Structures are given as structure tokens and as C-alpha cells.
DRENZA-115575 format. One record per residue (C-alpha): residue in three letters; y, x, z. Coordinates in nm, 2 decimals. Example, Ala and Ser with C-alpha at 12.3 -4.5 7.8 and 13.67 -1.06 7.14 Angstrom:
<Ala, <-0.45, 1.23, 0.78>>,
<Ser, <-0.11, 1.37, 0.71>>,
***
This chain:
<Unk, <0.00, 0.00, -0.01>>,
<Unk, <0.23, 0.27, 0.09>>,
<Unk, <0.16, 0.48, -0.20>>,
<Unk, <0.21, 0.16, -0.42>>,
<Unk, <0.56, 0.12, -0.27>>,
<Unk, <0.66, 0.50, -0.29>>,
<Unk, <0.53, 0.50, -0.68>>,
<Unk, <0.78, 0.20, -0.72>>,
<Unk, <1.06, 0.36, -0.57>>,
<Unk, <1.01, 0.67, -0.80>>,
<Unk, <1.02, 0.44, -1.11>>,
<Unk, <1.30, 0.28, -1.02>>,
<Unk, <1.47, 0.62, -0.95>>,
<Unk, <1.40, 0.76, -1.27>>,
<Unk, <1.53, 0.45, -1.44>>,
<Unk, <1.83, 0.47, -1.27>>,
<Unk, <1.85, 0.87, -1.37>>,
<Unk, <1.81, 0.77, -1.74>>,
<Unk, <2.10, 0.53, -1.76>>,
<Unk, <1.88, 0.20, -1.76>>,
<Unk, <1.86, -0.06, -1.49>>,
<Unk, <2.02, 0.09, -1.12>>,
<Unk, <2.22, 0.34, -1.31>>,
<Unk, <2.51, 0.22, -1.18>>,
<Unk, <2.39, 0.29, -0.84>>,
<Unk, <2.30, 0.66, -0.95>>,
<Unk, <2.41, 0.94, -0.75>>,
<Unk, <2.73, 1.15, -0.82>>,
<Unk, <2.75, 1.43, -0.56>>,
<Unk, <3.07, 1.63, -0.58>>,
<Unk, <3.06, 1.98, -0.59>>,
<Unk, <3.40, 2.09, -0.68>>,
<Unk, <3.58, 2.15, -0.40>>,
<Unk, <3.39, 2.25, -0.11>>,
<Unk, <3.50, 2.30, 0.23>>,
<Unk, <3.28, 2.55, 0.44>>,
<Unk, <3.14, 2.31, 0.76>>,
<Unk, <3.02, 2.60, 0.96>>,
<Unk, <3.20, 2.78, 1.25>>,
<Unk, <3.24, 3.14, 1.16>>,
<Unk, <2.96, 3.37, 1.31>>,
<Unk, <3.10, 3.70, 1.46>>,
<Unk, <2.87, 4.03, 1.46>>,
<Unk, <3.16, 4.20, 1.64>>,
<Unk, <3.37, 4.17, 1.94>>,
<Unk, <3.75, 4.10, 1.91>>,
<Unk, <3.81, 4.45, 2.03>>,
<Unk, <3.57, 4.62, 1.79>>,
<Unk, <3.75, 4.42, 1.49>>,
<Unk, <4.08, 4.56, 1.63>>,
<Unk, <3.94, 4.91, 1.66>>,
<Unk, <3.80, 4.90, 1.31>>,
<Unk, <4.16, 4.78, 1.16>>,
<Unk, <4.33, 5.03, 1.38>>,
<Unk, <4.08, 5.32, 1.26>>,
<Unk, <4.12, 5.19, 0.90>>,
<Unk, <4.49, 5.25, 0.90>>,
<Unk, <4.43, 5.58, 1.07>>,
<Unk, <4.23, 5.66, 0.73>>,
<Unk, <4.51, 5.59, 0.52>>,
<Unk, <4.78, 5.76, 0.71>>,
<Unk, <4.59, 6.05, 0.79>>,
<Unk, <4.34, 6.10, 0.53>>,
<Unk, <4.49, 5.90, 0.26>>,
<Unk, <4.34, 5.78, -0.08>>,
<Unk, <4.30, 5.96, -0.40>>,
<Unk, <4.49, 5.76, -0.69>>,
<Unk, <4.43, 5.91, -1.03>>,
<Unk, <4.69, 5.70, -1.22>>,
<Unk, <5.02, 5.85, -1.21>>,
<Unk, <5.21, 5.52, -1.23>>,
<Unk, <5.03, 5.39, -0.89>>,
<Unk, <5.09, 5.73, -0.71>>,
<Unk, <5.49, 5.67, -0.82>>,
<Unk, <5.47, 5.30, -0.70>>,
<Unk, <5.34, 5.42, -0.37>>,
<Unk, <5.60, 5.68, -0.32>>,
<Unk, <5.86, 5.45, -0.38>>,
<Unk, <5.76, 5.22, -0.07>>,
<Unk, <5.76, 5.54, 0.13>>,
<Unk, <5.39, 5.66, 0.10>>,
<Unk, <5.35, 6.07, 0.14>>,
<Unk, <5.20, 6.17, -0.23>>,
<Unk, <5.06, 6.49, -0.33>>,
<Unk, <5.07, 6.54, -0.65>>,
<Unk, <4.87, 6.84, -0.67>>,
<Unk, <4.55, 6.66, -0.51>>,
<Unk, <4.64, 6.30, -0.62>>,
<Unk, <4.62, 6.21, -0.26>>,
<Unk, <4.83, 5.91, -0.11>>,
<Unk, <4.90, 5.88, 0.23>>,
<Unk, <5.02, 5.54, 0.36>>,
<Unk, <5.17, 5.45, 0.69>>,
<Unk, <5.06, 5.18, 0.86>>,
<Unk, <5.40, 4.99, 0.83>>,
<Unk, <5.36, 4.99, 0.48>>,
<Unk, <5.03, 4.85, 0.49>>,
<Unk, <5.15, 4.59, 0.77>>,
<Unk, <5.46, 4.50, 0.52>>,
<Unk, <5.20, 4.42, 0.24>>,
<Unk, <4.99, 4.21, 0.47>>,
<Unk, <5.28, 3.99, 0.57>>,
<Unk, <5.37, 3.89, 0.19>>,
<Unk, <5.05, 3.86, 0.05>>,
<Unk, <4.96, 3.48, 0.04>>,
<Unk, <4.73, 3.30, 0.27>>,
<Unk, <4.66, 3.04, 0.01>>,
<Unk, <4.63, 3.07, -0.36>>,
<Unk, <4.63, 2.77, -0.59>>,
<Unk, <4.38, 2.87, -0.89>>,
<Unk, <4.49, 2.68, -1.22>>,
<Unk, <4.19, 2.60, -1.44>>,
<Unk, <4.16, 2.46, -1.77>>,
<Unk, <4.13, 2.11, -1.63>>,
<Unk, <4.31, 2.00, -1.30>>,
<Unk, <4.02, 1.87, -1.16>>,
<Unk, <3.87, 2.22, -1.20>>,
<Unk, <4.16, 2.38, -0.98>>,
<Unk, <4.07, 2.56, -0.66>>,
<Unk, <4.26, 2.64, -0.37>>,
<Unk, <4.16, 3.00, -0.22>>,
<Unk, <4.21, 3.02, 0.11>>,
<Unk, <4.00, 3.04, 0.46>>,
<Unk, <3.80, 2.76, 0.49>>,
<Unk, <3.72, 2.68, 0.14>>,
<Unk, <3.40, 2.78, -0.03>>,
<Unk, <3.35, 2.87, -0.39>>,
<Unk, <3.06, 3.02, -0.60>>,
<Unk, <3.01, 3.25, -0.89>>,
<Unk, <2.72, 3.36, -1.07>>,
<Unk, <2.59, 3.69, -1.13>>,
<Unk, <2.83, 3.91, -1.27>>,
<Unk, <2.87, 4.28, -1.44>>,
<Unk, <2.52, 4.31, -1.57>>,
<Unk, <2.42, 4.54, -1.89>>,
<Unk, <2.10, 4.34, -1.95>>,
<Unk, <2.01, 3.97, -1.98>>,
<Unk, <1.66, 3.85, -1.90>>,
<Unk, <1.43, 3.50, -1.96>>,
<Unk, <1.07, 3.41, -1.95>>,
<Unk, <1.07, 3.36, -2.34>>,
<Unk, <1.27, 3.65, -2.49>>,
<Unk, <1.23, 3.91, -2.21>>,
<Unk, <1.49, 4.17, -2.08>>,
<Unk, <1.71, 4.28, -2.33>>,
<Unk, <2.07, 4.43, -2.33>>,
<Unk, <2.35, 4.18, -2.29>>,
<Unk, <2.47, 4.01, -2.63>>,
<Unk, <2.78, 3.80, -2.73>>,
<Unk, <2.52, 3.51, -2.78>>,
<Unk, <2.34, 3.57, -2.43>>,
<Unk, <2.71, 3.56, -2.27>>,
<Unk, <2.79, 3.22, -2.43>>,
<Unk, <2.47, 3.08, -2.37>>,
<Unk, <2.52, 3.19, -1.98>>,
<Unk, <2.90, 3.09, -2.01>>,
<Unk, <2.73, 2.72, -2.08>>,
<Unk, <2.52, 2.72, -1.81>>,
<Unk, <2.78, 2.81, -1.59>>,
<Unk, <3.02, 2.54, -1.74>>,
<Unk, <2.72, 2.30, -1.67>>,
<Unk, <2.68, 2.33, -1.32>>,
<Unk, <2.98, 2.21, -1.08>>,
<Unk, <2.86, 2.43, -0.78>>,
<Unk, <2.92, 2.74, -0.96>>,
<Unk, <3.34, 2.70, -0.97>>,
<Unk, <3.46, 3.00, -1.19>>,
<Unk, <3.37, 3.20, -1.47>>,
<Unk, <3.25, 3.56, -1.44>>,
<Unk, <3.15, 3.83, -1.68>>,
<Unk, <2.82, 3.74, -1.64>>,
<Unk, <2.68, 4.03, -1.86>>,
<Unk, <2.84, 4.28, -2.11>>,
<Unk, <2.81, 4.16, -2.49>>,
<Unk, <2.71, 4.54, -2.62>>,
<Unk, <2.68, 4.43, -2.95>>,
<Unk, <3.05, 4.38, -2.99>>,
<Unk, <3.26, 4.69, -3.04>>,
<Unk, <3.46, 4.77, -2.70>>,
<Unk, <3.82, 4.75, -2.88>>,
<Unk, <3.72, 4.38, -2.96>>,
<Unk, <3.49, 4.27, -2.68>>,
<Unk, <3.76, 4.12, -2.48>>,
<Unk, <3.86, 3.90, -2.74>>,
<Unk, <3.48, 3.74, -2.78>>,
<Unk, <3.47, 3.68, -2.43>>,
<Unk, <3.79, 3.54, -2.36>>,
<Unk, <3.70, 3.31, -2.67>>,
<Unk, <3.38, 3.24, -2.50>>,
<Unk, <3.54, 3.14, -2.13>>,
<Unk, <3.82, 2.95, -2.34>>,
<Unk, <3.66, 2.75, -2.58>>,
<Unk, <3.32, 2.66, -2.39>>,
<Unk, <3.45, 2.58, -2.05>>,
<Unk, <3.75, 2.43, -1.86>>,
<Unk, <3.67, 2.66, -1.54>>,
<Unk, <3.89, 2.92, -1.38>>,
<Unk, <3.86, 3.24, -1.63>>,
<Unk, <3.81, 3.62, -1.56>>,
<Unk, <3.98, 3.88, -1.72>>,
<Unk, <3.85, 4.24, -1.73>>,
<Unk, <4.12, 4.53, -1.61>>,
<Unk, <4.04, 4.75, -1.89>>,
<Unk, <4.37, 4.90, -1.94>>,
<Unk, <4.73, 4.69, -2.01>>,
<Unk, <4.69, 4.65, -2.38>>,
<Unk, <4.35, 4.46, -2.36>>,
<Unk, <4.51, 4.28, -2.02>>,
<Unk, <4.80, 4.15, -2.22>>,
<Unk, <4.59, 4.03, -2.50>>,
<Unk, <4.38, 3.84, -2.25>>,
<Unk, <4.70, 3.69, -2.12>>,
<Unk, <4.82, 3.59, -2.43>>,
<Unk, <4.49, 3.43, -2.51>>,
<Unk, <4.50, 3.21, -2.17>>,
<Unk, <4.87, 3.12, -2.26>>,
<Unk, <4.76, 3.01, -2.64>>,
<Unk, <4.48, 2.81, -2.47>>,
<Unk, <4.64, 2.64, -2.21>>,
<Unk, <4.99, 2.58, -2.42>>,
<Unk, <5.19, 2.79, -2.14>>,
<Unk, <5.50, 2.97, -2.18>>,
<Unk, <5.55, 3.34, -2.05>>,
<Unk, <5.76, 3.19, -1.76>>,
<Unk, <5.50, 2.90, -1.70>>,
<Unk, <5.23, 3.15, -1.69>>,
<Unk, <5.35, 3.40, -1.46>>,
<Unk, <5.46, 3.11, -1.21>>,
<Unk, <5.09, 3.02, -1.16>>,
<Unk, <4.75, 3.19, -1.11>>,
<Unk, <4.55, 3.10, -1.43>>,
<Unk, <4.29, 3.38, -1.43>>,
<Unk, <4.15, 3.67, -1.19>>,
<Unk, <4.01, 4.00, -1.19>>,
<Unk, <3.79, 4.22, -0.98>>,
<Unk, <3.88, 4.55, -0.88>>,
<Unk, <3.61, 4.79, -0.75>>,
<Unk, <3.74, 5.15, -0.55>>,
<Unk, <3.55, 5.42, -0.63>>,
<Unk, <3.43, 5.46, -0.27>>,
<Unk, <3.47, 5.69, -0.09>>,
<Unk, <3.85, 5.65, -0.09>>,
<Unk, <3.92, 5.70, -0.47>>,
<Unk, <4.12, 5.46, -0.70>>,
<Unk, <4.04, 5.51, -1.03>>,
<Unk, <4.29, 5.48, -1.37>>,
<Unk, <4.18, 5.14, -1.50>>,
<Unk, <4.13, 4.98, -1.14>>,
<Unk, <4.49, 5.09, -1.03>>,
<Unk, <4.65, 4.98, -1.36>>,
<Unk, <4.45, 4.66, -1.30>>,
<Unk, <4.63, 4.59, -0.99>>,
<Unk, <4.95, 4.67, -1.12>>,
<Unk, <4.90, 4.47, -1.44>>,
<Unk, <4.79, 4.14, -1.24>>,
<Unk, <5.05, 4.19, -0.97>>,
<Unk, <5.33, 4.22, -1.21>>,
<Unk, <5.19, 3.87, -1.42>>,
<Unk, <5.13, 3.70, -1.08>>,
<Unk, <4.75, 3.65, -1.14>>,
<Unk, <4.47, 3.70, -0.92>>,
<Unk, <4.31, 4.08, -0.82>>,
<Unk, <4.00, 4.05, -0.60>>,
<Unk, <4.01, 4.39, -0.44>>,
<Unk, <3.68, 4.49, -0.37>>,
<Unk, <3.53, 4.83, -0.24>>,
<Unk, <3.17, 4.85, -0.30>>,
<Unk, <3.05, 5.05, -0.02>>,
<Unk, <2.68, 5.11, 0.05>>,
<Unk, <2.58, 5.23, 0.36>>,
<Unk, <2.43, 5.59, 0.36>>,
<Unk, <2.55, 5.64, 0.03>>,
<Unk, <2.93, 5.59, -0.06>>,
<Unk, <3.02, 5.51, 0.31>>,
<Unk, <2.89, 5.58, 0.67>>,
<Unk, <2.54, 5.49, 0.74>>,
<Unk, <2.65, 5.28, 1.01>>,
<Unk, <2.75, 4.91, 0.95>>,
<Unk, <3.10, 4.97, 1.14>>,
<Unk, <3.15, 5.27, 0.95>>,
<Unk, <3.10, 5.12, 0.61>>,
<Unk, <3.32, 4.83, 0.71>>,
<Unk, <3.62, 5.06, 0.83>>,
<Unk, <3.60, 5.25, 0.49>>,
<Unk, <3.57, 4.92, 0.32>>,
<Unk, <3.85, 4.77, 0.49>>,
<Unk, <4.08, 5.09, 0.42>>,
<Unk, <4.01, 5.10, 0.07>>,
<Unk, <4.06, 4.72, 0.05>>,
<Unk, <4.41, 4.76, 0.26>>,
<Unk, <4.52, 5.03, 0.00>>,
<Unk, <4.47, 4.81, -0.31>>,
<Unk, <4.65, 4.50, -0.17>>,
<Unk, <4.93, 4.71, -0.05>>,
<Unk, <4.97, 4.84, -0.41>>,
<Unk, <4.97, 4.48, -0.56>>,
<Unk, <5.26, 4.39, -0.26>>,
<Unk, <5.44, 4.67, -0.36>>,
<Unk, <5.45, 4.59, -0.73>>,
<Unk, <5.54, 4.23, -0.69>>,
<Unk, <5.57, 4.08, -0.30>>,
<Unk, <5.36, 3.77, -0.29>>,
<Unk, <5.12, 3.86, -0.59>>,
<Unk, <4.76, 3.68, -0.51>>,
<Unk, <4.54, 3.88, -0.36>>,
<Unk, <4.20, 3.84, -0.25>>,
<Unk, <4.04, 4.07, 0.01>>,
<Unk, <3.73, 4.20, -0.12>>,
<Unk, <3.37, 4.28, 0.04>>,
<Unk, <3.05, 4.37, -0.10>>,
<Unk, <2.90, 4.61, 0.15>>,
<Unk, <2.50, 4.69, 0.19>>,
<Unk, <2.30, 4.99, 0.25>>,
<Unk, <2.06, 5.21, 0.06>>,
<Unk, <1.70, 5.27, 0.07>>,
<Unk, <1.71, 5.59, 0.21>>,
<Unk, <1.39, 5.73, 0.07>>,
<Unk, <1.52, 5.66, -0.31>>,
<Unk, <1.90, 5.60, -0.27>>,
<Unk, <1.83, 5.27, -0.45>>,
<Unk, <2.09, 4.98, -0.33>>,
<Unk, <1.92, 4.71, -0.14>>,
<Unk, <2.07, 4.34, -0.09>>,
<Unk, <1.98, 4.06, 0.13>>,
<Unk, <1.91, 4.27, 0.43>>,
<Unk, <1.97, 4.28, 0.80>>,
<Unk, <2.26, 4.50, 0.71>>,
<Unk, <2.39, 4.34, 0.41>>,
<Unk, <2.43, 4.03, 0.65>>,
<Unk, <2.60, 4.21, 0.94>>,
<Unk, <2.81, 4.38, 0.70>>,
<Unk, <2.91, 4.05, 0.55>>,
<Unk, <2.97, 3.88, 0.88>>,
<Unk, <3.16, 4.16, 1.00>>,
<Unk, <3.38, 4.14, 0.68>>,
<Unk, <3.43, 3.80, 0.74>>,
<Unk, <3.59, 3.89, 1.08>>,
<Unk, <3.83, 4.14, 0.94>>,
<Unk, <3.92, 3.90, 0.66>>,
<Unk, <4.02, 3.64, 0.93>>,
<Unk, <4.21, 3.91, 1.12>>,
<Unk, <4.42, 3.97, 0.81>>,
<Unk, <4.44, 3.56, 0.72>>,
<Unk, <4.37, 3.64, 0.37>>,
<Unk, <4.11, 3.47, 0.13>>,
<Unk, <3.84, 3.68, 0.09>>,
<Unk, <3.52, 3.76, -0.12>>,
<Unk, <3.17, 3.85, -0.05>>,
<Unk, <2.85, 3.93, -0.27>>,
<Unk, <2.54, 3.80, -0.30>>,
<Unk, <2.24, 3.93, -0.52>>,
<Unk, <1.91, 4.08, -0.51>>,
<Unk, <1.74, 4.41, -0.59>>,
<Unk, <1.42, 4.26, -0.73>>,
<Unk, <1.31, 4.33, -1.09>>,
<Unk, <1.18, 3.98, -1.17>>,
<Unk, <1.28, 3.62, -1.03>>,
<Unk, <1.01, 3.64, -0.78>>,
<Unk, <0.97, 3.55, -0.38>>,
<Unk, <1.17, 3.88, -0.28>>,
<Unk, <1.46, 3.79, -0.52>>,
<Unk, <1.47, 3.42, -0.36>>,
<Unk, <1.47, 3.58, -0.05>>,
<Unk, <1.71, 3.83, -0.08>>,
<Unk, <1.96, 3.62, -0.26>>,
<Unk, <1.94, 3.31, 0.01>>,
<Unk, <1.98, 3.54, 0.29>>,
<Unk, <2.28, 3.70, 0.14>>,
<Unk, <2.39, 3.37, 0.04>>,
<Unk, <2.36, 3.21, 0.44>>,
<Unk, <2.53, 3.55, 0.55>>,
<Unk, <2.82, 3.44, 0.31>>,
<Unk, <2.82, 3.09, 0.43>>,
<Unk, <2.85, 3.16, 0.80>>,
<Unk, <3.07, 3.44, 0.76>>,
<Unk, <3.31, 3.19, 0.58>>,
<Unk, <3.37, 3.38, 0.27>>,
<Unk, <3.60, 3.18, 0.04>>,
<Unk, <3.44, 3.33, -0.30>>,
<Unk, <3.06, 3.44, -0.31>>,
<Unk, <3.00, 3.67, -0.62>>,
<Unk, <2.66, 3.70, -0.78>>,
<Unk, <2.53, 3.38, -0.60>>,
<Unk, <2.31, 3.29, -0.88>>,
<Unk, <2.09, 3.49, -1.12>>,
<Unk, <2.16, 3.85, -1.03>>,
<Unk, <1.86, 4.09, -1.04>>,
<Unk, <1.78, 4.46, -1.03>>,
<Unk, <2.07, 4.54, -0.82>>,
<Unk, <2.29, 4.41, -1.07>>,
<Unk, <2.16, 4.56, -1.38>>,
<Unk, <2.03, 4.20, -1.51>>,
<Unk, <2.11, 3.82, -1.49>>,
<Unk, <1.82, 3.61, -1.54>>,
<Unk, <1.85, 3.24, -1.66>>,
<Unk, <1.55, 3.13, -1.46>>,
<Unk, <1.67, 3.30, -1.15>>,
<Unk, <2.03, 3.14, -1.22>>,
<Unk, <1.85, 2.81, -1.23>>,
<Unk, <1.67, 2.84, -0.92>>,
<Unk, <1.94, 2.97, -0.74>>,
<Unk, <2.16, 2.67, -0.82>>,
<Unk, <1.91, 2.47, -0.59>>,
<Unk, <2.04, 2.68, -0.30>>,
<Unk, <2.37, 2.64, -0.38>>,
<Unk, <2.38, 2.26, -0.43>>,
<Unk, <2.17, 2.23, -0.08>>,
<Unk, <2.46, 2.41, 0.08>>,
<Unk, <2.71, 2.21, -0.11>>,
<Unk, <2.52, 1.90, 0.03>>,
<Unk, <2.58, 2.04, 0.38>>,
<Unk, <2.95, 2.04, 0.30>>,
<Unk, <2.96, 1.65, 0.29>>,
<Unk, <3.02, 1.42, 0.58>>,
<Unk, <2.69, 1.28, 0.74>>,
<Unk, <2.76, 0.91, 0.83>>,
<Unk, <2.71, 0.85, 1.19>>,
<Unk, <2.86, 0.48, 1.23>>,
<Unk, <2.64, 0.15, 1.30>>,
<Unk, <2.55, 0.11, 0.99>>,
<Unk, <2.40, 0.45, 0.92>>,
<Unk, <2.24, 0.44, 1.29>>,
<Unk, <2.04, 0.12, 1.15>>,
<Unk, <1.96, -0.06, 1.46>>,
<Unk, <1.85, -0.39, 1.21>>,
<Unk, <1.63, -0.16, 1.01>>,
<Unk, <1.43, -0.03, 1.34>>,
<Unk, <1.44, -0.41, 1.44>>,
<Unk, <1.30, -0.53, 1.10>>,
<Unk, <0.99, -0.30, 1.07>>,
<Unk, <0.72, -0.38, 1.31>>,
<Unk, <0.51, -0.11, 1.54>>,
<Unk, <0.30, 0.11, 1.27>>,
<Unk, <0.51, -0.04, 0.97>>,
<Unk, <0.67, 0.14, 0.73>>,
<Unk, <1.04, 0.15, 0.60>>,
<Unk, <0.98, 0.20, 0.19>>,
<Unk, <1.06, -0.15, 0.17>>,
<Unk, <1.33, -0.26, 0.42>>,
<Unk, <1.66, -0.38, 0.34>>,
<Unk, <1.81, -0.09, 0.47>>,
<Unk, <1.60, 0.15, 0.27>>,
<Unk, <1.62, -0.08, -0.06>>,
<Unk, <1.99, -0.09, -0.05>>,
<Unk, <2.05, 0.31, -0.03>>,
<Unk, <1.72, 0.46, -0.19>>,
<Unk, <1.87, 0.55, -0.50>>,
<Unk, <2.15, 0.76, -0.36>>,
<Unk, <2.01, 0.84, 0.01>>,
<Unk, <1.85, 1.20, -0.06>>,
<Unk, <1.93, 1.52, -0.27>>,
<Unk, <1.73, 1.50, -0.57>>,
<Unk, <1.59, 1.84, -0.65>>,
<Unk, <1.67, 2.02, -0.96>>,
<Unk, <1.40, 2.24, -0.97>>,
<Unk, <1.15, 2.18, -0.70>>,
<Unk, <0.84, 1.96, -0.77>>,
<Unk, <0.77, 1.74, -0.48>>,
<Unk, <0.42, 1.61, -0.62>>,
<Unk, <0.09, 1.65, -0.49>>,
<Unk, <-0.15, 1.93, -0.58>>,
<Unk, <-0.35, 1.70, -0.82>>,
<Unk, <-0.05, 1.56, -1.00>>,
<Unk, <0.11, 1.91, -1.01>>,
<Unk, <-0.23, 2.05, -1.16>>,
<Unk, <-0.24, 1.77, -1.42>>,
<Unk, <0.14, 1.85, -1.53>>,
<Unk, <0.04, 2.20, -1.62>>,
<Unk, <0.06, 2.36, -1.25>>,
<Unk, <0.40, 2.50, -1.37>>,
<Unk, <0.57, 2.75, -1.12>>,
<Unk, <0.94, 2.69, -1.01>>,
<Unk, <1.03, 2.97, -1.26>>,
<Unk, <0.84, 2.80, -1.54>>,
<Unk, <1.02, 2.48, -1.50>>,
<Unk, <1.37, 2.66, -1.48>>,
<Unk, <1.32, 2.76, -1.85>>,
<Unk, <1.26, 2.40, -1.93>>,
<Unk, <1.59, 2.33, -1.77>>,
<Unk, <1.82, 2.61, -1.92>>,
<Unk, <1.68, 2.50, -2.27>>,
<Unk, <1.77, 2.14, -2.22>>,
<Unk, <2.08, 2.22, -2.09>>,
<Unk, <2.19, 2.46, -2.38>>,
<Unk, <2.03, 2.21, -2.62>>,
<Unk, <2.26, 1.92, -2.51>>,
<Unk, <2.56, 2.13, -2.42>>,
<Unk, <2.89, 2.00, -2.55>>,
<Unk, <3.22, 2.20, -2.44>>,
<Unk, <3.51, 1.99, -2.30>>,
<Unk, <3.75, 1.87, -2.55>>,
<Unk, <4.03, 2.04, -2.40>>,
<Unk, <3.84, 2.37, -2.44>>,
<Unk, <3.72, 2.29, -2.79>>,
<Unk, <4.07, 2.22, -2.91>>,
<Unk, <4.17, 2.58, -2.82>>,
<Unk, <3.95, 2.73, -3.09>>,
<Unk, <4.20, 2.71, -3.40>>,
<Unk, <4.44, 2.87, -3.22>>,
<Unk, <4.24, 3.14, -3.06>>,
<Unk, <4.09, 3.23, -3.37>>,
<Unk, <4.42, 3.28, -3.53>>,
<Unk, <4.53, 3.53, -3.28>>,
<Unk, <4.19, 3.75, -3.27>>,
<Unk, <4.19, 3.75, -3.65>>,
<Unk, <4.54, 3.92, -3.61>>,
<Unk, <4.45, 4.14, -3.35>>,
<Unk, <4.13, 4.25, -3.51>>,
<Unk, <4.33, 4.33, -3.83>>,
<Unk, <4.58, 4.55, -3.63>>,
<Unk, <4.24, 4.74, -3.48>>,
<Unk, <4.21, 4.54, -3.18>>,
<Unk, <4.29, 4.73, -2.82>>,
<Unk, <4.07, 5.02, -2.71>>,
<Unk, <4.02, 5.02, -2.35>>,
<Unk, <4.15, 5.28, -2.05>>,
<Unk, <3.92, 5.51, -1.88>>,
***
């Protein structure tokens, strides 16, 4: 009897999902603007946080940071920093850093291609990004291969499809496009296939200027309108320990001048590019992040910056990076405390060192994800699809990781606890030893009561076997293939094709723009 009713309910649920009877009651969760419902978890005492901040300031004052770009050194010098041109070392007084922290905005409105995609980047908000920056891409059908423009476009479509991925990102490197023209292809894909907040590579002023112009054309913005709002972002990575290279320093300057977002992120692997202790790695990370955001504020006070954190540890036997480890999670929790100390929105990093989408990959990614959630990260990059410590992005893993992200997003929704939800009448209706499948309370809610899994298979062993005994990874293959087959870009994005292609043709004829190294 119970099995018959459950079967009928499943049939009704399927009818609702396909737009037939009952579709007006189908579930429509909102994953677009998430507020973190969890209290941030500390790993350090308040005194220890203050000591790390003070020591980071001491590092910048007494030891300094090596800055390879002459313009950046001159900019620091104008603010009162001590600059040694022979060694390229810049020493920053704590008064300069403190002044920069005072002008850095605590909230950043990120303006996407559609107003419903806009984001507010601030402490308490929560945004997820797919795995980014990989040279390779992989899936079950085509195997592991170098990144291509076609793969980048496919991943952009998948990212656009899922609301729980809030920004676009440089998922993989399209290595089949000459680097003088690659930024045109990447930006065209983002701006014509998606209406989410786009990413721009910081690879020298000529490429950055081209990218800004493409965004202005696609969005119909004047120069003044563009500079008055944040329409794109970049990620700035320091060269730990204590070095800021030419493209990254130039990127900070270019984005600050244009009023666009810089996520300034040291990549500190404890035991390799940072001290082997979590507190030591956090101290170096904090110093480098403060140096970068200080440069941005010197260039333009109030320029939007996101405090970045991506610290983990290495395997001390091989030197290979590790992710989702206890040390990774502790470093993320500590970074959250340091970010709250500054009051700035901040970025964390997820990911996995696994070579394929397997149990290890899921375990590492989800522990890293929970570290970010419990640390109160504003932006979590590499939250879906990232493998091999960033050497590849997996189509199947992107899909299976979405399941975890949507589960977290569901926890952001309010849980009703009023009299109707408590359901005394439902309890009274069902006699002892009965069931609630056909209770009025259940029948009024069953279409929308529970999260419906994307990948998970809840059938019993017999039904699962009859359906082909597919693993979650195999089921994920069918999901991404269906999404790509059915994909339609947003109308506002598709409308930008003509004006962007005209610009790209003109700049290509002129020789493009080589990246700066």
C-alpha cells in the first residue's frame, strides 16, 4: 500500500517537472543571492588574529615586498613607502596600509549583464564560482585534453545554466587561440553566452583596455558609466613569498583606475611558498594581500578590492599541493577571521588534488567547501569541477559538485516553523501505525517540500540495476550533454554578437594585443 502511494506521488512529481498537470506548483528555488546563515567559526583567538595582523604589518615595514613593475614602485613611493630601486624592494609603513584599509569599500555592487544577476559582495553574502585557470579539460567521453575555445564555450554554457554559480570565471585556457587574440575569444564567449558577472584577465594594459571596451560595447555603457560601476573583476595572485610581478601589479593599477574589482589573492602553500605552520602561512598571506590592496587604494581611493585567501599545504614527501586537508580548512577559517578584522569582502578557494572525479575528489572539494561556508567567505572560487590541483576542469565533476552547492544554497532558505508548518492537524489526521503519504498536509506540499536531486539516484538496488547501474559520474555525463544540447543564450547576451564581432575584426586586423610578462 505504502509503495503504491509512493509510486503515485513520484509519477505526479514527474508530471509536474515536465510541464504537464501540476507544473504550476513545481519547485522554483532561488539560488541567485545567497546570505550565509551560519555563524562564522573561529580557529584563532582574537588576540592571535591581532598578533597576525600586527606581524603582517611588521613584515611590510621591516622586510618589505619585491615589486617588479617600476610604475607600481613609483606609486608606492608617492604614498610615502620606502623604495630601493636596486633591489626593487618596497617597505610600507603601517600608516599607509591603515589608510588604505579605511578607503577600501566594505560592500561592492557587482553589475552583471542583467539586473537580476547583480551581486552584492560583502561580509555575509555568499557566491560560488566554478574551477578556474586550468590548462586542461576532461570528461568521460572525450578524455583529458588541452583546453580549447570550444571547451571554454561549453563550460561557459554550463556555468550560465546553474544559478548557484554566480559569476563567470576563466575556467580553462583556450590554448588553440593565439595569446594576442585569446582575450577577444574569451570575452566574446562570456558576453554572448551569459548574462553573469564576467572575468577579465590582467595580462597587460592593452589586453585589459580591449576587454573593458568589449564590456562597454556589450552593455551599452559610456566610459563614465563604466568607471562609475563595477562591471567585471580580475584575480591578482602575488608570487609568494613577498613578490608582486609585472602583470599582476599592472592589473591592480589598471583595474583600480577603471573602478573595476580586483580579487587580490596570495597563493600560499604552507611548507613551500609560506611557513609550514597555519599561523605563519596566514601571516605571509595577510601581508601580501594588504600590500596589493594598498596599491589599489593609492591609485584610486575607494576602488573595489576583495581580500583574497587561498592557503593550503603541500605533501612534504613530494612537494605536490594538497586541498581539502585539515590545514586547508583551518587556514580558510583563519582567513575569514582576518577578513572580518579588516571588514572587507573576501575570497576563499576550494578544489581537489585528485586526478579523476572520484571519492577523493568529492571528499576534498566538499571539505574545502564547508571550510569556506563556515569561515563566511564572500566568494568561493574553484567550488565546482576543479581537479589535479588546478591542472584540469572536469565536466562531470562540475555537475556533481553542483549538487553540493545547491544543498548549501538550500540551507540558506528560511525553514518555516509556524503553526501550519508544525502541522498538528496532520499529526491528528494520521492514526497510530499509519502513514503520512496521503495526508492532506502532505498532498498540499509534496511537489515542493523537498530538494530534488540533480545527480543523486534514490532508487533501490533493483531499479538502479535495471536502469543500467550507472554511477553518479556516468549520470553526470548525461546531464551536461542535455544542458549543452538544449542551451539558449540570454537574449541580451545574444544581441551583443554583432557589435562585438565588429570590434574583434577591427582589433584582429590591427594585430591584436600581446600579453605582458
